[in-house]
C-alpha positions as CSV (number, residue, x, y, z in Angstrom):
1,M,12.4,-48.9,13.0
2,L,9.6,-46.4,13.0
3,Q,8.9,-45.2,9.3
4,K,7.8,-41.8,8.5
5,T,5.0,-41.3,6.1
6,P,5.9,-38.4,3.5
7,A,3.8,-35.4,4.0
8,P,1.2,-35.0,1.2
9,P,2.2,-31.9,-1.2
10,P,0.5,-29.0,-0.2
11,V,-2.5,-27.9,-1.9
12,S,-3.0,-25.0,-3.8
13,D,-6.2,-23.0,-4.8
14,L,-5.4,-24.1,-8.3
15,A,-5.7,-27.6,-7.1
16,I,-9.2,-27.4,-5.9
17,P,-11.8,-27.8,-8.6
18,H,-14.8,-25.5,-8.9
19,A,-18.0,-27.3,-7.3
20,E,-19.6,-29.6,-10.1
21,G,-23.4,-28.6,-10.5
22,V,-22.5,-24.9,-8.8
23,S,-22.7,-22.2,-11.2
24,N,-21.6,-18.4,-10.4
25,D,-25.5,-17.3,-10.7
26,E,-26.6,-20.2,-8.5
27,F,-24.1,-19.4,-6.0
28,R,-24.8,-15.5,-6.3
29,A,-28.5,-16.5,-5.9
30,A,-28.4,-18.6,-2.7
31,M,-26.0,-16.0,-0.9
32,S,-28.4,-13.2,-1.7
33,R,-30.9,-14.8,0.5
34,L,-28.4,-13.9,3.4
35,A,-29.2,-10.7,5.0
36,A,-26.1,-8.6,5.4
37,G,-25.2,-5.4,7.1
38,V,-23.9,-2.4,5.5
39,V,-20.6,-0.4,6.1
40,L,-18.6,2.0,4.3
41,V,-14.7,1.2,4.8
42,T,-12.5,4.3,4.3
43,A,-8.9,5.1,4.5
44,H,-6.9,8.3,3.6
45,D,-4.0,7.8,0.6
46,P,-1.2,10.4,1.8
47,D,0.4,9.7,-1.5
48,D,-2.2,10.5,-3.8
49,G,-1.9,14.5,-4.7
50,P,-0.5,17.5,-2.2
51,R,-2.7,16.6,0.5
52,G,-3.7,12.7,0.0
53,E,-6.8,11.9,-0.9
54,D,-10.0,9.9,1.0
55,V,-11.1,6.6,-0.6
56,G,-14.1,5.0,0.1
57,M,-15.9,1.4,-0.4
58,T,-19.2,-0.1,0.1
59,A,-19.0,-3.6,1.9
60,T,-21.5,-6.3,3.0
61,A,-18.8,-8.8,3.8
62,F,-17.9,-7.2,7.2
63,L,-18.3,-9.2,10.6
64,S,-16.7,-9.1,14.0
65,V,-14.1,-11.9,14.4
66,S,-12.9,-11.6,17.9
67,L,-13.7,-9.6,21.2
68,D,-10.3,-10.2,22.9
69,P,-8.4,-8.7,20.9
70,P,-11.0,-6.8,19.3
71,L,-10.9,-7.8,16.0
72,V,-13.1,-7.4,12.6
73,L,-12.9,-8.9,9.3
74,V,-13.7,-7.1,5.4
75,S,-13.5,-8.8,2.4
76,L,-12.3,-6.7,-0.6
77,R,-12.1,-7.7,-4.2
78,N,-8.6,-8.3,-5.4
79,G,-7.2,-5.3,-7.1
80,S,-10.0,-2.9,-6.1
81,R,-8.4,0.3,-5.2
82,M,-9.3,-0.2,-1.4
83,D,-7.5,-3.8,-1.8
84,D,-4.1,-2.2,-3.0
85,L,-4.5,1.1,-0.6
86,L,-4.7,-1.4,2.5
87,A,-1.9,-3.1,1.2
88,D,0.2,-0.2,1.6
89,V,-1.7,1.8,4.4
90,P,-2.2,0.1,7.6
91,V,-4.8,2.1,9.3
92,W,-8.4,2.4,7.9
93,A,-12.1,3.3,9.3
94,V,-15.2,1.4,9.0
95,S,-19.0,3.4,9.6
96,I,-21.8,1.2,10.2
97,L,-24.6,2.6,8.0
98,A,-28.1,3.8,9.4
99,E,-31.0,3.1,7.5
100,S,-31.1,6.8,6.3
101,Q,-27.6,6.5,4.6
102,R,-28.9,4.4,1.7
103,H,-27.4,7.3,-0.6
104,V,-23.9,7.1,0.9
105,A,-24.1,3.6,0.4
106,G,-24.9,3.6,-3.6
107,R,-22.8,6.5,-3.8
108,F,-19.6,4.4,-2.8
109,A,-20.5,1.1,-4.6
110,M,-20.2,2.6,-7.6
111,K,-17.6,0.6,-10.0
112,N,-14.7,2.3,-12.3
113,R,-14.8,5.7,-10.9
114,V,-11.8,7.9,-11.3
115,S,-11.6,9.9,-8.2
116,D,-13.3,9.7,-4.7
117,R,-12.6,13.3,-4.1
118,L,-16.0,14.4,-5.3
119,L,-18.0,11.4,-3.5
120,F,-17.1,12.9,0.1
121,A,-17.6,16.6,-0.9
122,D,-21.2,17.4,0.5
123,L,-21.2,14.3,2.8
124,P,-20.9,15.4,6.9
125,Y,-18.2,13.4,8.4
126,T,-15.2,13.8,10.9
127,R,-11.5,12.3,10.5
128,G,-10.5,9.6,13.0
129,E,-7.6,10.4,15.0
130,E,-6.0,7.1,14.8
131,S,-6.6,6.4,11.1
132,G,-7.3,9.7,9.5
133,A,-9.9,8.4,7.6
134,P,-13.2,9.8,7.2
135,L,-16.0,8.7,9.8
136,M,-19.5,9.0,8.5
137,G,-21.7,11.6,10.1
138,G,-25.2,9.6,11.1
139,A,-23.4,6.4,11.4
140,L,-24.8,3.6,13.8
141,A,-21.2,3.3,14.8
142,T,-17.5,4.0,13.8
143,L,-14.5,1.9,14.2
144,E,-10.9,2.7,13.3
145,C,-8.7,-0.3,12.5
146,R,-4.9,-1.4,12.1
147,T,-4.6,-4.4,9.7
148,E,-3.3,-7.6,11.4
149,S,-3.4,-10.0,8.5
150,R,-4.5,-10.4,4.9
151,V,-5.7,-13.8,3.5
152,V,-6.2,-14.2,-0.1
153,A,-9.3,-16.1,-0.6
154,G,-10.2,-16.7,-4.2
155,D,-11.3,-13.5,-6.1
156,H,-11.1,-11.6,-2.9
157,T,-8.8,-10.5,0.2
158,L,-9.8,-10.9,3.8
159,V,-8.5,-8.1,5.8
160,V,-8.5,-8.8,9.6
161,G,-7.9,-5.4,11.7
162,R,-7.5,-4.8,15.1
163,V,-10.1,-2.4,16.5
164,L,-8.2,0.9,17.9
165,T,-11.4,2.9,18.6
166,A,-15.1,2.3,18.3
167,A,-17.8,5.5,19.0
168,L,-21.3,5.2,19.0
169,P,-23.2,8.2,18.5
170,P,-26.2,9.5,20.8
171,A,-29.1,7.1,21.1
172,S,-31.2,7.4,18.1
173,A,-34.2,5.3,16.5
174,A,-32.5,4.4,13.4
175,G,-32.3,0.9,12.5
176,P,-29.5,-0.5,10.4
177,L,-29.2,-0.2,6.5
178,T,-29.3,-3.9,5.5
179,Y,-28.6,-5.7,2.2
180,F,-30.9,-8.3,1.1
181,Q,-31.7,-10.1,-2.5
182,G,-29.5,-7.5,-4.5
183,K,-31.0,-4.6,-2.6
184,Y,-31.1,-2.2,0.3
185,R,-33.6,-2.8,2.9
186,Q,-34.6,-1.2,6.1
187,L,-35.7,-3.8,9.1
188,S,-39.3,-3.6,9.6
């Protein structure tokens, strides 16, 4: 008679200890050596005020996941305004920032701001047809996405989005805005 081995108990995040010998500062310093592209993630919050409000967030943890279907992933700090908003609003947008858009990245990277309304005030953008979210003028590319899944991973939530639209502006010589060792950089 074949005996079944009992399944091991599920492993929770709480059961996995922080790696010995790796401090938060050491981990942060090591990861700062990985150059990353800079994007602006945007969404329209229809419930904020009479006409709603646009919300934006600078992100460097953004990547392509799949070609078929077209999927991307963005990492959001748990409890951030964008994390809370994308838990309720299924469509959002991404503008891949050009090297000349450092001021845009810095503006939307500010913490503890009360409202994003003023942050968008003097920036050129159009509204996405699928998401209603701002798409930055001058960006290297823009995407509109619909959330496919959300996975909590430590102190962040990984949001996987299906790409609904992708647009490229007319050819330009501009390079991408990158982030390396805690600073915005340009490729040279």
